[in-house]
Each structure stands twice: as C-alpha cells, then as structure tokens.
C-alpha positions as CSV (number, residue, x, y, z in Angstrom):
1,X,113.8,118.3,115.9
2,X,110.8,117.8,118.1
3,X,109.0,120.8,116.7
4,X,108.9,119.2,113.3
5,X,107.5,115.9,114.6
6,X,104.9,118.1,116.4
7,X,103.7,119.3,113.0
8,X,103.1,115.7,111.9
9,X,101.3,114.9,115.2
10,X,99.1,118.0,114.9
11,X,98.2,117.0,111.3
12,X,97.2,113.6,112.5
13,X,95.2,115.0,115.4
14,X,93.3,117.5,113.3
15,X,92.7,114.9,110.6
16,X,91.3,112.3,113.0
17,X,89.2,114.8,114.9
18,X,87.6,116.2,111.7
19,X,86.9,112.6,110.5
20,X,85.4,111.7,113.9
21,X,83.1,114.8,113.6
22,X,82.0,113.6,110.2
23,X,81.4,110.1,111.4
24,X,79.4,111.2,114.5
25,X,77.4,114.0,113.0
26,X,76.7,113.2,109.3
27,X,75.0,110.4,107.4
28,X,77.0,108.8,104.6
29,X,76.3,110.9,101.5
30,X,74.9,113.9,103.5
31,X,76.2,117.3,102.3
32,X,76.3,120.4,104.4
33,X,76.9,123.6,102.4
34,X,79.5,126.0,103.6
35,X,79.8,128.4,100.6
36,X,77.1,126.9,98.4
37,X,77.6,125.5,95.8
38,X,81.4,125.9,95.8
39,X,82.4,124.4,99.2
40,X,80.7,121.9,101.4
41,X,81.2,119.0,103.8
42,X,80.1,115.8,102.1
43,X,80.3,112.5,104.1
44,X,82.1,110.1,101.8
45,X,84.2,106.9,102.1
46,X,87.1,105.9,99.9
47,X,88.3,102.3,99.9
48,X,91.1,103.0,97.5
49,X,93.9,105.5,96.9
50,X,93.5,108.9,95.4
51,X,90.3,109.2,93.4
52,X,89.4,105.6,94.4
53,X,92.2,103.9,92.5
54,X,93.1,100.4,93.6
55,X,90.0,100.0,95.6
56,X,90.1,97.3,98.2
57,X,93.9,96.7,98.1
58,X,94.5,97.3,101.8
59,X,97.6,95.0,102.0
60,X,99.2,97.1,99.3
61,X,98.4,100.4,101.0
62,X,99.7,99.1,104.3
63,X,103.0,98.0,102.8
64,X,103.4,101.3,100.8
65,X,102.5,103.5,103.8
66,X,104.9,101.7,106.1
67,X,107.6,102.1,103.5
68,X,106.8,105.8,103.0
69,X,106.9,106.4,106.8
70,X,110.3,104.7,107.1
71,X,111.6,106.6,104.1
72,X,110.4,110.0,105.5
73,X,111.9,109.4,108.9
74,X,115.2,108.3,107.3
75,X,115.3,111.3,105.0
76,X,114.4,113.6,107.8
77,X,117.3,112.5,109.9
78,X,119.9,112.0,107.2
79,X,119.2,114.7,104.6
80,X,116.9,117.4,105.9
81,X,118.9,118.8,108.8
82,X,119.2,122.6,108.5
83,X,116.7,122.7,105.6
84,X,113.4,123.9,107.1
85,X,111.5,123.7,103.8
86,X,112.5,120.1,103.3
87,X,111.7,119.3,107.0
88,X,108.3,120.9,106.8
89,X,107.5,119.1,103.6
90,X,108.5,115.7,105.1
91,X,106.5,116.3,108.2
92,X,103.3,117.3,106.3
93,X,103.7,114.2,104.2
94,X,104.3,112.1,107.3
95,X,101.2,113.5,109.1
96,X,99.0,112.9,106.0
97,X,100.3,109.4,105.4
98,X,99.7,108.4,109.1
99,X,96.2,110.1,109.1
100,X,95.0,108.0,106.2
101,X,96.8,104.9,107.4
102,X,94.9,105.0,110.6
103,X,91.6,105.1,108.7
104,X,92.6,102.2,106.5
105,X,93.7,100.0,109.4
106,X,90.9,101.0,111.7
107,X,88.0,101.2,109.3
108,X,89.1,99.6,106.1
109,X,88.3,102.9,104.3
110,X,89.3,106.6,104.4
111,X,86.8,109.2,105.5
112,X,86.7,112.1,103.1
113,X,84.5,115.2,103.5
114,X,85.8,118.3,101.8
115,X,83.7,118.9,98.6
116,X,84.9,121.7,96.3
117,X,83.4,122.9,93.0
118,X,85.7,125.0,90.8
119,X,83.2,127.2,88.9
120,X,85.6,128.7,86.4
121,X,86.0,125.3,84.7
122,X,82.9,123.7,86.2
123,X,84.9,121.0,87.8
124,X,83.8,119.0,90.9
125,X,87.1,118.3,92.6
126,X,87.5,114.8,94.2
127,X,86.4,114.8,97.8
128,X,89.3,114.9,100.2
129,X,90.3,115.3,103.9
130,X,92.9,117.0,106.1
131,X,95.4,114.2,105.6
132,X,95.0,114.5,101.8
133,X,95.5,118.3,102.0
134,X,98.6,117.9,104.1
135,X,100.1,115.3,101.7
136,X,99.4,117.6,98.7
137,X,100.9,120.7,100.4
138,X,103.9,118.6,101.5
139,X,104.6,117.3,98.0
140,X,104.3,120.8,96.6
141,X,106.7,122.1,99.2
142,X,109.1,119.3,98.4
143,X,109.0,120.0,94.7
144,X,109.7,123.7,95.4
145,X,112.6,122.6,97.7
146,X,114.1,120.3,95.0
147,X,114.0,123.0,92.4
148,X,115.5,125.6,94.8
149,X,118.2,123.2,96.0
150,X,119.1,122.2,92.5
151,X,119.5,125.9,91.6
152,X,121.7,126.4,94.7
153,X,123.8,123.4,93.8
154,X,124.4,124.8,90.3
155,X,125.5,128.2,91.8
156,X,128.1,126.4,93.9
157,X,129.5,124.6,90.9
158,X,129.9,127.7,88.8
C-alpha cells in the first residue's frame, strides 16, 4: 500500500521542485529552448483550470480538489486492492491534484512551464507542468483499466 502512496508523494515532490526551479531561475514569459522550436521551458502562470478555464475561481478549485482527493483515497482503499493498473492511475491523479492544489493555495495560481509545439499539425500545445502530466497519464491509465476490467467482467458472465 505504501509504495503506491510513495508514487503520489514523488509526483508532488518533482512537481514542486520543478516549479520552484522555474520561479527562482526564470522571468515570467521567459522561454528556454530545449529542442527548438518543438520543446522549451516557458515560465507561465495559470489562474484557472485546464487551458485557463474558470480563471480566478479558487474557492471552486479548492472544493473540487478536496473532493477529488477524498474520492481517490476512498476508491484506492475500497475498490483498487489487487488491481495495480487502477492503483497506479489513482496515485498519479492524486499526486497531480495535490501538486496543483499546493500552487493554488500557496500562490493563487499554477506555475506551468512545459511548452510543446506539434509540427505535424502546427499546434502549440497548452503549457503544462509535471502535475498536469501526471493527471493526464493517470486518467489515460484509468480509461485503459476501465475498458480492460469491463472486458474481463463480460468474460466471467459468458
């Protein structure tokens, strides 16, 4: 059980460390090319949810995040035992949620810094951070788990 919580703790630690590095070493709006022009570090702040939606609604984010954290812990202990993929997905989501929650409560905004350009479709992907990446991977793993579990349940019935 602890190893799974360690995943969430590691996500939060890496997320907060990388954000601290951005805050200490970069000016707001500064971009450092990594693989120019496709990948760079861009110091950016987000006062909303994904893609800046619901900007300035900190009370709403606080309520939703606390609810999500409680729900994840509940599902982890009641429904995820013996299901590593489900456990991993929940802990990635938990780590990501806590990482961005810390930003919102401590700074009133989320520090974003990963800037990706997808040249095939000439798309500048929204700037994100480690917590956002963990949330996304966690949700994708959960979707995979749900489809796999549903398939397994159908096999048991037939």
